[in-house]
C-alpha positions in Angstrom: -17.6 -18.3 -6.9 -18.8 -14.9 -5.7 -17.4 -15.4 -2.6 -13.7 -15.5 -4.1 -14.8 -12.5 -5.8 -15.6 -10.5 -2.5 -12.4 -12.1 -1.0 -10.3 -10.3 -4.1 -11.8 -7.3 -3.1 -11.6 -7.3 0.7 -7.8 -8.2 0.0 -7.0 -5.3 -2.3 -9.1 -3.2 0.2 -7.0 -4.2 3.1 -3.8 -3.5 0.9 -5.0 -0.2 0.0 -5.6 0.4 3.5 -2.1 -0.4 4.9 -0.3 1.6 2.3 -2.6 4.7 2.7 -1.9 4.3 6.8 2.0 3.8 6.0 1.8 7.4 3.7 -0.2 9.1 6.3 2.1 7.8 9.0 5.4 8.7 7.0 4.2 12.6 6.6 3.4 12.5 10.4 6.6 11.3 11.3 8.3 13.9 9.0 6.3 16.8 10.3 7.2 15.7 13.6 3.8 14.9 14.5 4.8 11.7 15.9 8.0 10.5 17.2 9.9 7.0 16.8 11.0 7.3 20.0 7.6 6.3 21.3 7.4 2.4 21.2 4.1 2.0 20.1 5.0 4.1 17.2 8.3 2.9 16.6 6.7 -1.0 16.3 3.8 -0.1 14.1 6.2 2.0 11.8 8.6 -0.5 11.5 6.1 -3.3 11.0 4.6 -1.4 8.3 8.2 -0.9 6.6 8.9 -4.7 6.9 5.2 -5.4 5.5 5.7 -3.0 2.3 9.6 -3.4 1.6 9.2 -6.1 -1.0 6.2 -4.6 -2.8 8.1 -1.0 -2.7 11.7 -2.5 -3.8 10.4 -4.2 -6.9 8.4 -0.9 -7.6 11.7 1.3 -7.1 13.7 -1.0 -9.1 11.4 0.0 -12.3 10.9 3.1 -11.6 14.0 5.8 -12.5 15.5 7.8 -9.8 14.1 10.9 -9.0 16.1 11.9 -6.0 14.3 12.5 -3.0 10.9 11.9 -4.4 9.4 8.2 -3.8 6.7 7.3 -6.0 6.5 3.7 -5.0 3.4 4.0 -2.8 1.5 6.1 -5.3 2.3 3.2 -8.1 1.5 0.5 -5.5 -1.9 2.3 -5.0 -2.4 2.6 -8.7 -2.0 -0.9 -9.3 -4.3 -1.6 -6.6 -7.1 0.6 -8.4 -6.4 -0.9 -11.5 -6.6 -4.4 -10.2 -9.8 -3.4 -8.6 -11.6 -2.1 -11.7 -10.4 -5.4 -13.6 -11.8 -7.5 -11.3 -15.3 -5.6 -11.0 -15.6 -5.4 -14.8 -14.9 -9.1 -15.1 -17.0 -9.4 -12.2 -19.7 -11.8 -14.8 -16.8 -14.5 -15.0 -17.4 -15.1 -11.3 -21.1 -15.9 -11.4 
């Protein structure tokens, strides 16, 4: 059962890394450090967008419209942190 706990924590870490990579990449694209005309950058960017769009769309449907501010990645990261805390605090259930 410990292996299930470790797999769950690993999946949460991977999801956290993907969301953080998407956030940082969006900043770099907006500040024109990265250019979407470069094939590798465009492939990574569109791949991350397609991967995270279902998650962000569900969160955006719940959040109020704040104009140009998108809080969906922040809410997703907070949800991952909350799940991690719940899993770690209930780790005794896995032993």
